[in-house]
C-alpha positions in Angstrom: 155.0 5.9 113.9 154.3 5.9 110.2 150.7 4.6 110.8 150.1 7.3 113.5 151.5 10.0 111.3 149.3 8.9 108.3 146.2 8.9 110.5 147.0 12.3 111.9 147.7 13.6 108.4 144.4 12.1 107.1 142.4 13.7 109.9 144.0 17.1 109.2 143.1 16.8 105.5 139.5 16.0 106.3 139.3 18.9 108.7 140.8 21.2 106.1 138.3 19.9 103.5 135.5 20.4 106.0 136.6 24.0 106.7 136.8 24.7 102.9 133.3 23.3 102.6 132.0 25.9 105.0 133.6 28.7 103.0 134.0 32.0 104.8 131.6 31.1 107.6 131.9 29.0 110.7 129.1 26.4 111.4 127.2 28.9 113.7 127.7 31.7 111.3 126.4 29.5 108.5 123.1 28.9 110.3 122.8 32.6 111.1 123.5 33.7 107.5 120.9 31.2 106.1 118.1 32.0 108.7 118.3 35.7 109.8 117.7 37.4 106.4 114.5 35.5 105.6 113.4 36.0 109.2 113.8 39.8 108.9 112.0 39.8 105.5 109.2 37.8 107.0 108.8 40.1 110.0 108.6 43.1 107.7 106.1 41.3 105.6 103.9 40.5 108.6 104.0 44.2 109.7 103.0 45.2 106.2 100.1 42.8 106.1 98.8 43.7 109.5 99.0 47.5 109.1 98.3 47.7 105.4 94.8 49.3 105.6 95.7 51.7 108.4 99.3 52.7 107.6 100.7 51.3 104.4 97.9 52.0 102.0 97.6 55.7 102.8 101.4 55.9 102.5 101.3 54.2 99.1 98.7 56.8 97.9 100.9 59.5 99.2 104.0 58.2 97.5 102.1 57.5 94.3 99.4 60.3 94.1 98.6 59.1 90.6 96.9 56.0 92.1 94.2 58.1 93.5 92.7 58.4 90.1 92.2 54.6 90.2 91.7 53.7 93.9 89.7 55.4 96.5 91.7 56.7 99.6 88.8 55.5 101.9 88.5 51.8 100.8 91.2 49.3 99.9 90.7 47.7 96.5 90.3 43.9 96.5 93.5 43.3 94.5 95.6 45.0 97.2 93.6 43.3 100.0 94.6 40.0 98.4 98.2 41.1 98.2 98.2 42.0 101.9 96.6 38.7 102.9 98.9 36.6 100.8 101.9 38.5 102.1 100.8 37.8 105.7 100.4 34.1 105.0 103.7 33.7 103.2 105.5 35.8 105.8 104.2 33.8 108.7 105.2 30.5 107.2 108.7 31.8 106.2 109.2 33.2 109.7 108.4 29.8 111.2 110.7 28.1 108.7 113.6 30.5 109.6 113.1 29.8 113.3 113.2 26.0 112.7 116.4 26.3 110.7 118.0 28.5 113.4 117.0 26.3 116.4 117.4 22.7 115.0 120.3 20.9 113.3 118.4 18.2 111.4 117.9 17.3 107.8 114.2 18.2 108.0 115.1 21.6 109.4 117.1 22.6 106.3 114.3 21.1 104.2 111.8 23.4 105.9 114.1 26.4 105.5 114.3 25.8 101.8 110.5 25.7 101.6 110.6 29.2 103.2 112.8 30.4 100.4 110.3 29.0 97.9 107.5 30.9 99.6 109.4 34.1 99.2 109.8 33.5 95.5 106.1 33.1 95.2 105.4 36.2 97.2 107.8 38.3 95.1 106.1 37.0 91.9 102.6 37.8 93.2 103.8 41.3 94.2 105.3 41.9 90.7 101.9 40.9 89.1 100.0 43.3 91.4 102.4 46.2 90.9 102.5 45.7 87.1 98.7 45.6 87.0 98.1 48.6 89.4 100.6 50.9 87.7 99.2 50.0 84.3 95.7 51.1 85.4 97.0 54.3 87.0 98.9 55.2 83.8 95.8 54.6 81.7 93.7 56.8 84.0 96.2 59.6 84.1 95.3 62.8 82.3 96.9 62.8 79.8 97.8 59.0 79.7 101.4 58.2 80.3 103.7 57.3 77.5 105.5 54.0 77.2 108.8 55.4 78.6 107.1 56.9 81.7 105.1 53.7 82.2 108.4 51.7 82.1 110.0 54.1 84.6 107.1 53.7 87.0 107.1 49.9 86.8 110.8 49.7 87.2 110.8 52.0 90.2 108.3 49.7 91.9 109.8 46.4 90.9 113.5 46.7 91.3 113.5 46.5 95.2 111.6 43.3 95.0 114.0 42.0 92.4 117.0 42.7 94.6 115.3 40.8 97.5 114.6 37.9 95.2 118.3 37.7 94.2 119.3 37.8 97.8 116.9 34.9 98.5 118.3 33.0 95.6 121.9 33.5 96.9 120.8 32.1 100.3 119.1 29.2 98.6 122.4 28.3 96.8 124.3 28.6 100.1 121.9 26.1 101.7 123.0 23.5 99.2 126.7 23.8 99.9 128.5 20.9 101.5 129.1 22.9 104.7 125.4 23.5 105.3 124.6 19.8 104.6 127.3 18.7 107.1 125.9 21.2 109.7 122.3 20.0 109.4 122.6 16.3 108.3 125.8 15.3 110.3 127.1 13.3 107.2 130.8 12.7 106.6 130.5 13.1 102.8 133.1 15.7 101.7 132.4 15.7 98.0 131.3 19.1 96.6 127.5 19.5 96.7 125.3 21.3 94.2 125.8 24.7 95.8 129.6 24.3 95.7 129.5 23.4 92.1 127.4 26.5 91.2 129.7 28.8 93.1 132.8 27.2 91.6 131.3 27.4 88.2 130.7 31.1 88.6 134.2 31.7 90.1 136.1 29.9 87.4 133.9 30.6 84.4 132.9 27.0 83.7 133.7 25.4 80.3 134.0 28.7 78.5 135.6 31.3 80.8 135.7 34.0 78.2 132.0 33.8 77.4 131.2 33.7 81.1 133.3 36.8 81.8 131.6 38.7 79.0 128.2 37.7 80.3 129.1 38.6 83.8 130.6 42.0 82.7 127.6 42.8 80.7 125.2 41.9 83.6 127.2 44.1 86.0 127.2 47.0 83.6 123.4 46.8 83.2 123.1 46.5 86.9 125.2 49.6 87.4 123.4 51.7 84.8 119.8 50.6 85.4 119.8 50.0 89.2 122.8 51.4 91.1 123.2 54.8 89.4 119.4 55.6 89.4 119.2 54.6 93.1 122.1 56.9 94.0 120.6 59.7 92.0 117.2 59.2 93.6 118.7 58.9 97.1 121.1 61.9 96.9 119.3 63.9 94.4 119.5 64.8 90.7 118.0 68.0 89.4 117.5 69.6 86.1 118.6 73.3 85.8 115.7 75.7 85.7 115.9 77.6 82.5 113.6 80.6 82.1 111.9 80.9 78.7 113.5 83.3 76.3 111.4 86.0 74.8 110.7 89.7 74.6 107.4 90.1 76.4 105.7 93.3 77.6 102.7 92.5 79.7 99.7 94.8 79.5 98.3 95.8 82.9 94.9 94.2 83.3 92.7 96.2 85.7 90.3 94.3 87.8 86.7 95.5 87.5 86.2 97.9 90.4 82.7 97.8 91.7 81.4 100.8 93.6 78.6 100.0 96.0 75.4 101.5 95.1 74.0 104.1 97.5 70.6 103.3 98.9 68.3 106.3 99.1 66.9 106.6 102.6 63.8 108.5 103.5 64.5 111.4 105.8 62.9 111.0 109.2 60.5 113.7 110.2 60.5 114.6 113.9 57.3 116.2 115.3 57.9 117.9 118.6 55.1 118.4 121.0 54.6 122.0 122.1 54.0 120.9 125.7 57.0 118.6 125.9 60.2 119.7 127.7 63.4 120.3 125.8 65.8 117.3 125.7 69.4 118.4 126.1 70.8 114.8 125.6 73.2 114.6 122.6 72.6 111.7 120.1 75.3 108.9 119.8 76.4 108.9 116.2 77.5 105.2 116.4 74.2 104.1 117.8 71.6 106.6 116.6 73.0 107.3 113.1 74.1 105.3 110.0 76.6 108.0 109.0 79.7 105.8 109.8 78.4 102.8 107.8 77.5 105.1 104.9 81.0 106.5 104.8 82.6 103.0 104.9 80.4 101.8 102.0 81.1 104.9 99.9 84.8 104.6 100.3 85.3 100.9 100.0 86.0 99.2 96.6 85.5 95.6 95.7 86.8 93.9 92.5 85.7 91.3 90.2 88.0 89.2 87.9 87.9 90.3 84.3 88.0 87.0 82.4 88.1 88.7 79.0 91.0 90.9 79.8 93.8 91.0 77.2 97.2 90.7 78.9 99.7 90.6 76.0 102.9 88.6 75.8 104.1 88.3 79.4 107.8 88.9 80.1 110.4 91.6 79.5 112.1 93.0 76.5 109.4 95.1 74.9 108.3 92.7 72.1 105.4 90.5 71.4 107.0 87.1 72.1 106.2 85.7 75.6 109.3 85.2 77.7 112.2 87.1 79.2 115.1 88.7 77.4 117.5 87.1 79.8 116.1 83.6 79.4 117.0 80.4 77.4 115.7 79.2 74.1 114.8 75.8 75.5 113.4 77.2 78.8 109.9 76.6 80.3 108.0 77.6 83.3 108.0 74.8 85.9 106.1 74.5 89.2 108.3 73.0 91.9 107.0 72.1 95.4 109.2 71.7 98.4 109.0 68.3 100.2 109.2 68.2 104.0 108.2 66.1 106.9 104.6 67.2 107.4 101.1 66.3 106.2 99.7 67.4 102.9 102.8 69.1 101.5 101.6 67.4 98.2 98.0 68.3 98.5 96.7 69.0 94.9 99.4 67.2 93.0 97.2 64.1 92.3 95.6 63.7 88.8 92.1 64.3 90.2 92.6 67.8 91.7 95.7 68.7 89.7 96.2 72.1 91.3 99.7 72.6 90.0 98.8 71.5 86.5 95.8 73.7 86.4 97.9 76.7 87.4 100.5 76.0 84.7 97.9 75.7 82.0 96.2 78.9 83.2 99.5 80.7 83.3 100.3 79.6 79.8 97.0 81.1 78.6 97.4 84.3 80.5 101.0 84.8 79.4 100.2 84.6 75.7 101.1 81.0 75.1 104.4 80.7 76.9 106.1 77.3 77.2 105.2 75.6 80.5 105.8 72.1 81.9 103.2 69.5 81.5 102.8 68.9 85.2 104.2 70.0 88.6 107.1 68.5 90.3 108.7 68.3 93.8 111.9 67.7 95.5 113.4 68.0 99.1 114.5 71.4 100.3 118.1 70.3 100.4 118.1 69.9 96.6 118.0 73.7 96.2 121.7 73.6 96.7 122.2 71.5 93.6 121.0 74.1 91.0 123.7 75.9 89.2 123.9 79.6 89.9 121.6 81.6 87.7 119.6 78.5 86.8 117.7 77.9 90.0 113.9 78.1 90.2 112.8 81.8 90.5 110.1 80.5 92.9 109.3 77.4 94.9 106.0 76.5 96.4 105.2 75.3 99.9 101.9 74.3 101.5 100.5 71.9 104.1 97.9 71.4 106.8 99.7 70.9 110.1 103.2 70.7 111.5 106.4 71.5 109.6 109.5 69.5 110.5 112.6 70.6 108.7 116.2 69.8 109.6 118.6 72.6 110.3 120.6 71.8 107.2 117.5 72.3 105.1 116.7 75.6 106.8 120.1 76.8 105.9 119.7 75.6 102.3 116.4 77.5 102.0 117.9 80.6 103.4 120.8 80.5 100.9 118.4 80.0 98.0 116.2 82.9 99.0 119.1 85.2 99.6 120.5 84.2 96.2 117.5 85.6 94.3 114.8 82.9 94.7 111.4 83.4 96.2 109.2 81.2 98.4 105.5 81.2 97.6 103.9 79.9 100.8 100.2 79.0 100.8 98.4 78.4 104.0 96.2 75.2 104.1 94.9 75.4 107.6 95.1 77.5 110.8 97.5 75.0 112.3 99.8 75.3 109.3 99.7 79.1 109.7 101.0 78.9 113.3 103.7 76.4 112.3 104.8 78.3 109.2 105.3 81.6 111.1 107.7 79.8 113.5 109.4 78.1 110.6 110.0 81.2 108.6 111.3 83.0 111.7 114.1 80.3 111.8 114.9 80.9 108.1 115.1 84.7 108.6 115.8 85.4 112.2 115.2 89.0 113.1 113.3 89.6 109.8 109.7 88.7 110.6 106.7 88.5 108.3 105.0 91.8 107.6 101.9 92.8 105.7 102.3 93.7 102.0 100.6 97.0 101.2 97.8 96.9 98.6 99.7 99.3 96.3 102.8 97.1 96.2 104.1 96.3 92.7 103.4 92.6 93.3 99.7 93.5 93.2 99.9 95.7 90.2 101.5 93.7 87.3 100.1 92.2 85.2 96.9 92.2 87.2 95.9 95.1 89.5 94.3 94.3 92.8 93.0 97.6 94.3 92.3 96.1 97.7 95.1 93.5 97.8 94.7 89.7 97.3 91.3 88.1 96.7 89.2 87.1 99.7 89.4 83.3 100.0 89.4 81.1 103.1 91.6 83.3 105.4 93.1 80.4 107.4 95.8 82.8 108.7 94.4 86.3 108.3 93.1 88.7 105.6 96.3 90.2 104.4 99.2 88.8 102.3 102.5 88.9 104.2 106.1 88.6 103.2 109.8 88.9 104.1 111.9 91.4 102.2 115.6 90.9 101.5 117.6 93.6 99.7 114.6 95.4 98.5 112.7 92.5 97.0 110.1 90.1 98.4 112.0 86.8 99.2 108.9 85.3 100.8 105.3 85.8 99.7 102.9 84.2 102.3 99.2 84.0 101.3 97.0 83.0 104.2 93.9 82.1 102.1 94.8 78.7 100.4 95.4 79.4 96.7 96.0 75.7 96.3 92.3 74.9 96.9 91.2 77.6 94.5 93.5 76.1 91.8 92.1 72.6 92.1 89.6 71.2 89.6 86.2 72.4 90.7 87.9 75.2 92.8 86.8 73.5 96.0 83.3 75.1 95.7 84.7 78.6 95.3 82.8 81.2 93.2 84.2 81.4 89.6 85.2 85.1 89.9 87.2 84.5 93.1 88.8 81.4 91.6 89.8 83.5 88.6 91.3 86.0 91.0 93.3 83.3 92.7 94.9 82.4 89.3 95.6 86.0 88.6 97.3 86.5 92.0 99.5 83.4 91.4 100.4 84.9 87.9 101.4 88.2 89.5 103.6 86.4 92.1 105.3 84.2 89.4 105.9 87.2 87.1 107.4 89.1 90.0 109.6 86.2 91.0 110.9 85.7 87.5 111.7 89.3 86.9 113.4 89.8 90.3 115.4 86.5 90.0 116.7 87.3 86.5 117.7 90.8 87.7 119.5 89.5 90.8 121.4 86.7 89.0 122.2 88.3 85.7 125.9 88.1 86.3 125.9 84.3 86.4 124.4 84.0 82.9 126.8 86.2 80.9 
C-alpha cells in the first residue's frame, strides 16, 4: 500500500509540474498562442506586398502628403519596391512556418516556427531602415526643412507600431522556449525549467538584484506610458490646441477692385436706299434678330473687375488702431487654417509641400493683413474634434473641399451643426461637379429646412476689406457662377464657393491668370475676415 501510494503521489507531482510548465495555457492553447499571431502578421504582410503598388502606396502618400515632394505618385521608388518584395518573401515563409507549428507536434516543427520569428525580426529591421531613410529625405525636401524635433516625431510615429509588433514576436519567441512548449513538441519527460522559464521567472522575481530590476522595470513602463500609450490615445481620440485669435487693434481700409468699363465700339450707321418703284413693306423688324440694341445695353451696363495688386489695405482687424489683430483676441494668438477630414477623396488636396495651397493662403493673408501672425502651415482634424475646443476659442472658420462623395457619420453631422450654430463658419470649396452634388445633400442634412441660397453681390462679405462689384471672381464654376451660403441668426454660417479656390491658391495657380488668382486670395481674405469678426462677436461672453 505504501508503494502504491508513493507511485500515485509521484505521478501527481509530475503531472502538477507539467501543468506548471505549461503556465496559463493548455497544450492546445499553447500551440495556438505560438502560431496564430505570426500567421496573422504574415497574412497582413502578404496582402501589403501584393497590393502595395495599387492600394498601399497611394494610401501612404495620402497619409504622408510630405512624401510627394520626394516620390512621384505615379511610379513606386526602388527602395519601396524592395521593401514590398522583401515583405512578401518573409511573410510567405513565416506563414508556412506558422502552419507547420500548428499542424505538427515534432521537434523540427518548433524549430521551423522559431525561424519564422527570426524572419519577422529581419523584416522589422528592414522596415525601420526604409522608414528612417524615407522620412529623412522627405524632411530635407520640405519647404522649409523640418527641425530635429519634428523629424523625430515623424520617425517615431512611423516606427513605434513596428516596435510593438517586434516586442510581441520576442514574447512569443520566449514562450516557445518554455518547458511546456518543449514537452508539447518534443514529447520529452524532462521537467527541469527551460530557458524560457528561467527568463520569465527572472523577470517575475527580479533576479539577483530585485530592487534594481524593479527600478528598471518601472522606468521602462513610465517611458512606455509617456512616449507610446498617451500619444496613441491622444492621436486616436483627439487632442486639439485652442484657437486663439491674434490680439490687435486693426482697421482695414477698403480696397476697391479696379472696375473696367467696356469700351463702346462706334458702328457705322447703315443707309437704306428705297426704290421708288418698290412696294411698301409693313413687316416690323425683330429687335432680337435684326438689331444689336440688346447686346449694346448689356455691355454698357455690365462691369468687370481686375485685382489691384498694389492696393494698400491697412492693419486688418478691429479696434481702430494700426496693429493687425482683433481687440477681443489673445496676445499669443495666430491665424490658423484648419481643414475638416472626412471619408471621401481629395479632402486634403493642396496640403502637400509641392502645391501648398493652405500655406500659400496663410502667407498671402499675412501680407494683406499688415503682417499679422499666422501659422507656418495648414492643419487638419476630423469633424468630431470640433467638440473638443473650449467655448470662445474654437476656429472662427474651418475649410472643406474634395472631388467626389462625402461620407460623414451622423455624430459628425451633429458636431458640425453645433459648431456652426455656436459661432463658427464653414468655408466649403467645390473641387468638381460630383462634389457639388454631394455637398448640397450633405449641407441639407446639417441644416435641414435651411437650404443654400445665393449671396447677393452687395453683401458685406464681398465688401470688406476687398470690394467685389459683381460678386466672387470667375474661376472654374464646378457648381455654378454664384457663391451660396446658409444663414443662421443673421450671419453666414456656411460660405460655399462653387469655383475651386483651392486650385487658385496652389503654387502655379493651376494655370489661372494672375489677376484672377489674386482675386481668389482676396476673396478668401474677405471670408476669413468676416468669420473672425462674426465669431468674436457671437462668443464674446465666453472670453470675459
